[in-house]
LUMROVO-22689 format. One record per residue: residue in one letter; z, y, x of N, C-alpha, C, O in turn. Coordinates in steps of 0.02 Angstrom, whole numbers, plus 32768, in hexadecimal, padded with zeros to 4 digits. Layout:
BEGIN
aZYXZYXZYXZYX/...
END
This chain:
BEGIN
m7D46811C7B217D6D80E17B297D7780BF7AF47D8480DE7AC0/l7D72807E7AF47D7B804C7ABE7DC4804D7AA57DED805F7AD0/k7DD980407A707E21803C7A657E4980017A867E8280067A9D/s7E1D7FC07A857E3E7F947ABB7E3C7F8C7B017E547F607B25/e7E197FC47B107E117FD77B5C7E5280057B6B7E787FFF7B9C/s7E5780337B397E9280597B417EDC803E7B387F0F80537B53/l7ED480067B097F127FE57AFC7F257FBF7B367F617FBE7B45/g7EF77F9E7B5E7EEE7F7D7BA27F1D7FA17BCE7F567F947BE3/l7EE97FE37BD77F18800A7C0F7F5E801C7C097F86801D7C38/a7F6D802C7BC07FB1803F7BB57FE880047BC5802080077BDE/s7FC37FD47BAE7FED7F8D7BC17FF77F7E7C14802F7F6D7C27/k7FCE7F837C387FC37F837C827FF47FBB7C9080257FA97CB1/r7FF37FF97C7F802580307C95806E801A7C8380A080257CA6/l806E7FF97C4980C07FE47C3A80D57FB07C62810F7FB07C75/l80AF7F827C7480B77F4C7C9C80CD7F5E7CE380F57F3B7D01/d80AE7F9A7D0080AB7FAE7D4380F77FCB7D4281247FB27D64/l80FE7FF77D1E813D801D7D07817B7FEC7CFF81AD7FFA7D21/g817C7FBC7CDB81B27F8B7CD481BB7F637D0881F57F5D7D1D/v81857F3E7D2A818B7F117D5E81AB7F3F7DA281D57F2B7DCA/g818D7F7E7DA281A07FAE7DE281EB7FBD7DDB82117FB77E0B/l82007FCF7DA1824F7FDD7D9E827A7FA77DA482B27FA87DBE/i82577F707D8682977F2D7D8F828D7F1A7DDE82BF7F147E02/l82567F137DF482547F077E43827D7F377E74829E7F227EA3/l82777F797E62829F7FAE7E8182E87F9B7E7B830C7F9C7EAD/l82FE7F8B7E45834A7F7C7E32835B7F487E6383897F4C7E8C/l83297F0D7E5B834D7ED17E7A83367ED77EC5834C7EA87EE7/l83157EFD7EE383057F077F1E83377F3C7F4B83377F3E7F88/f83577F5D7F2883807F937F3983A57F8A7F7D839E7FB27FAB/i83CD7F537F8083F87F407FBE83C27F3A7FED83C67F5E801F/p83877F0E7FE683607EF9801B83377F3A803483227F36806E/f832A7F70801483107FAC801C83467FC9805183317FDA8088/i838B7FD0804083B47FF1807583C17FCD80AB83DD7FEB80D9/l83B47F9080B383C27F6280F383747F738118836D7F808154/i83537F7080FB83077F82812183107FC5813983027FD48173/s83267FEB811183298030813D834B803E81728338806181A1/i83938018816883C6801F81A6839B7FFC81DD839D80138216/a83727FC381CD83607FA4820D83237FCD8229830E7FC38262/i83067FFB81FF82C58022821682F08053824F82E78056828C/k831E80768227834280AD8255836280938292835B80B782C4/i838B80528298839D803282C48364802A830E837180398349/d8326800F82F182EA7FF2831A82CD8026834382BA8019837D/s82C7806A8325829B809A833B82B780DA831C82DD80D982EC/r82A18116833E82AB814E83298274816882F8823C814F82FE/g827F819982C7825681B48298826D81A2824D82A68190823F/p823C81A98221825281A481DC8250815781CB8243812B81F3/v825E814E818982738104816B822D80FB8147820F80C58146/f82158138812881D781258104819B8157811981A881918128/i815C8141811A812C8171812A80F9817580E180FC815180B0/r80D281A680EB80B081B680AC806881D680D28067820880F6/m803881B480C47FF481B780E57FC881CB80B07FD681AA807D/q7F9D81F080A77F6F820080797F4581BA80657F3781978096/r7F3081A180297F0B816D80227EE381877FE67EF881B97FC9/i7EA481637FCE7E82817C7FA07E8D81477F637E8F810B7F71/g7E9481597F2B7EA5813E7EEA7E71813E7EC47E3681457ED5/k7E9381317E747E5581357E487E3381617E417E4D81987E4B/n7DEA815E7E2E7DC081917E2E7DBC81BF7E697DB381FB7E5F/g7DC381A77EA37DCF81D27EE37E0381FC7EEB7DFF82227F1B/k7E3581FE7EC77E6782347ECE7E9E82217EFB7EBF81ED7EF5/p7EA982537F2F7ED9823B7F647F2082357F477F3182547F15/f7F46820F7F677F8782067F5B7FAA81E67F947F8A81C67FBE/y7FE981F07F96802481E47FCF804281A87FC4807781AF7FA6/p8033816F7FD1805F812B7FC4809D812A7FFB8097813E8035/f80D481127FE0810F81098004810180CE802380E180A28005/k811C80C58072811B8084808F815A808980C1816B80C180D6/f817A805380D281A980548102817C8051814C814D802B8157/r8196807E81778180808A81B0817E805881E981B3804B8204/t8143803A81FF81418006822381208007826C81177FD5828E/m81118042827A80FF806382B9812F809582D9816280AB82C0/i811580A28315813180D9833C81218113831780F6811282EA/v81498154832B81418198830E80F781B0833D80F081B0837A/g80CA81C2830C808A81DA833C805881A18347802A81AA836E/a805F816F832C803A813083347FEB8137832B7FC4811D8353/v7FD6815B82F47F99816982EB7F708193831E7F32818E8320/d7F9581C2834A7F7E81E583787F7D81B983BE7F6A81D083F4/q7F91817F83B67F8F816483EF7F65811B83EF7F51810983B7/g7F5880F7841D7F3580B284147EEC80BA83F97EBE80DB8410/l7EF1808D83BC7EB5807B83937EB380AB83607E7C80AF8344/g7EE180D4834A7EDE8104831E7EF980EE82DC7F3680E482D6/y7ED080E682AA7ED780C3826C7ED7807882707EFF8058824E/e7EA9805A829B7EAD801A82A77EE27FF482C47F0A801282E7/i7EE97FBC82BB7F277F9982D97F117F5082EF7EF47F2682CD/s7F277F4D83307F137F0E83577F507ED0834D7F897EE1833D/d7F437E9A83547F7A7E6183547FAF7E7383787FE67E6A835E/d7FAD7E8E83B77FDD7E8B83E37FF27EE183ED80117EF6841D/d7FD97F0A83B87FEB7F5383BF80337F6683D780657F4C83BF/y80347F96840A80707FA2842680957FD583FE80CE7FE6840C/r80787FEB83D2808E802F83A580B4800C836880E080298349/i80A67FDB835D80CF7FAA832C81187F9D833981207F7B836C/t81547FAF8317819D7FA6832681B17F63832481897F408304/r81E27F44833A81F87F07833E82007EF682EF81E57EC482D9/i822A7F2482C082317F1C828181F37F22825A81E47EFC822B/g81CE7F548270818F7F59825881617F23824F813C7F1E821E/k81627EFA827F81407EAE828981527E8A825281267E71822E/i81937E82824581AA7E5A821081A07E7581CF818B7E5281A1/l81AD7EAA81CA818B7EC6818981467EC2817281377EBF8136/r81187EC381A880D37EC6819A80CD7E7A818E80B47E698158/d80DF7E4C81B880D87DF881B080EF7DE2816480D67DB58142/w81217E09815481397DEC8107811D7E2480D6812E7E24809B/s80F07E5580F180E07E8D80B7811E7EB6809E811B7ED8806A/l81407EB480B781887ED580A081847F20809881A77F428073/d814F7F3980C6814B7F7E80D981257F9B809B811E7FD78091/e810F7F6D807680E97F878034811A7F9A7FFB81087FC27FD0/l815B7F7B7FFB81897F7F7FC7819A7FC47FAE81B07FCD7F75/p818F7FF57FDC81A880447FBD816B80537F90817A807A7F63/q812E803E7F9080F880467F628104803B7F1880DE80557EF0/l813B80147F058151800E7ECE8161804F7EA6815A804D7E69/l817B80957ECA818380C77EB4814980E47EA0814981087E6E/n811980DA7EC080C580F57EB480BD80D07E6C80A980F27E3C/a80CB80947E6580B0806C7E2E80D880967DEF80BA80AD7DBF/i811780997DF7813E80B87DCA8126810B7DB0812981227D77/k811081297DEA80F6816D7DE180BC816A7DBD80B281957D92/g808A81327DC78049812D7DA5801B81387DD97FE081367DC6/d802581467E237FE081467E437FC480FC7E5C7F8C80F17E72/m7FF380D57E527FD7808E7E6A7FEA805B7E28800A806D7DF7/s7FD580287E307FEB7FEC7E0180017FAD7E277FEA7FA37E5F/i80237F8B7E1180437F4C7E3180057F237E4980077F107E83/v7FD37F157E267F967EEF7E3F7F587F197E477F447F367E15/g7F387F1F7E7C7EF97F447E717EDF7F3B7EBD7EF97F187EE9/p7EA37F657EC37E8B7F667EFE7EB37F8E7F347ED17FC07F22/r7EB37F7C7F747ED87F987FAB7ECB7FE77FAD7E8F7FF67FAA/p7EF6801C7FB27EEB80627FBC7EBE806780027ECC803F802F/t7E878097800D7E758098803A7E7880E4805C7E8481148038/f7E6D80ED809D7E6A813280BE7E22815180A57DF5812E808C/a7E1E819080AF7DE581BE80977DA781A780D27D6B81A480C2/y7DBB819B810A7D87819281317D57815681247D1B8152812F/q7D8B812081047D6380E480FA7D3880ED80AB7D0480CF809D/v7D56811580867D36812080477CEB8141804D7CC181398021/e7CDC816F80947CAC819B80997C71815F80B07C35816D80AE/s7C87812180C37C5180FE80CC7C4980C280A37C2E808F80B7/y7C6580CC805F7C63809780397C20809480147C0980CA8002/s7BFB805A80057BC380517FED7BC980597F987C0280577F82/s7B9B80607F717BA4806A7F317BC680357F0D7BE7803D7ED9/r7BBC7FFE7F2D7BEB7FC27F177C357FBE7F1D7C5D7FAA7EF3/q7C3F7FD77F5C7C837FDC7F787CAD80167F547CEA80197F53/r7C8180437F397CA5808B7F207CC4806B7ECB7CF280877EAC/k7CA580367EB57CC580177E7D7D14801D7E777D3580327E47/r7D2C80017EBA7D767FF57EBB7D9780397EA87DD080387E90/l7D7580747EB27D9580B47E917DA180C37E547DBF80F57E42/l7D8480917E2B7D84809D7DE37DCE80867DC37DE080927D8A/m7DF480627DF37E39804A7DD67E68805C7E057E5880697E3F/k7EA5805E7DF17EE1806D7E267EE9803D7E567EE680017E48/p7EF580547E927EFC802D7EC87F4980067EB77F78801F7E97/g7F467FC97ED27F857F9B7ECF7FB07F9A7F047F9F7FB37F39/i7FEE7F7D7EFC801B7F6D7F2F80037F2D7F4480077F217F80/t7FE77EFA7F177FD97EBD7F367F887EBB7F0E7F727EE67EE8/g7F677E817F217F2F7E707F177F017E3E7F327F1C7E107F50/l7EC77E3E7F2D7E917DFF7F477EA37E0C7F977EAD7DD87FB6/a7EA87E437FBA7EA37E4B7FFA7EE07E3A80157EDD7E168047/l7F1B7E4B7FFF7F517E3480167F5F7DEC80127F7E7DD28040/i7F4B7DC87FDF7F5E7D777FDF7F217D6080037F2B7D29801D/n7EED7D75800C7EB37D4A80477EAD7D68807E7E767D708099/g7EE57D7D80957ED97D8380E57EEC7DD4810A7EEE7DE28145/r7EF77DFC80D37F037E4780E27EBE7E69810D7E837E6A80FB/n7ED97E7F81417E9B7E9D81657E787E7281927E4F7E8981BA/r7E847E37818F7E597E0281B07E207DEF81857DFF7DC2819F/i7E0A7E00814F7DD17DF481297DA27E20811F7DB77E59811D/s7D617E1A81167D347E5081177D287E6980E07D3F7E4C80AF/w7D047EA480D77CF27EBD808F7CD77E9180607CEE7E8E8026/a7C9D7E6780777C737E3F80577C957E2080307C8B7E2A7FF4/c7CCD7DEC80467CFE7DC980297D207DE77FE77D337DC27FB9/l7D277E347FE57D507E4D7FB37D1E7E687F807D317E807F4A/l7CE07E647F907CC07E907F607C847E667F447C5E7E7E7F19/
END
């Protein structure tokens, strides 16, 4: 690895760590309020952790606020979500609409599993069907936000992202 590339990676890590810590401090009260709203709205845990694939194909478990009913993957469309999906809770719909369900991933950025900006983390079953071009996204840490999130989230095709 070149010295400038190594310096760039270290700088990005420091940026992820600094931004992550500052945002966690600033968002402490909203985290508490969202947690209470989730508990009032439906039974089950406040957070979920589902395995995703990160840098170099390494599995990890990002934190997210729970937006669906308990056992949602075993019902309906499995991992897929429709616009009027009955499995999404009332608070979950708001959290998803505003991407607030992603905020706990700041913990993953601080831990080093994720970056603030990068490609969205994907499920193992998605990685299994990646083309060689799509596999390039595994060369970097997945991000809390990135091109997919600001360009339509799940409503855009892979071709638009690669």
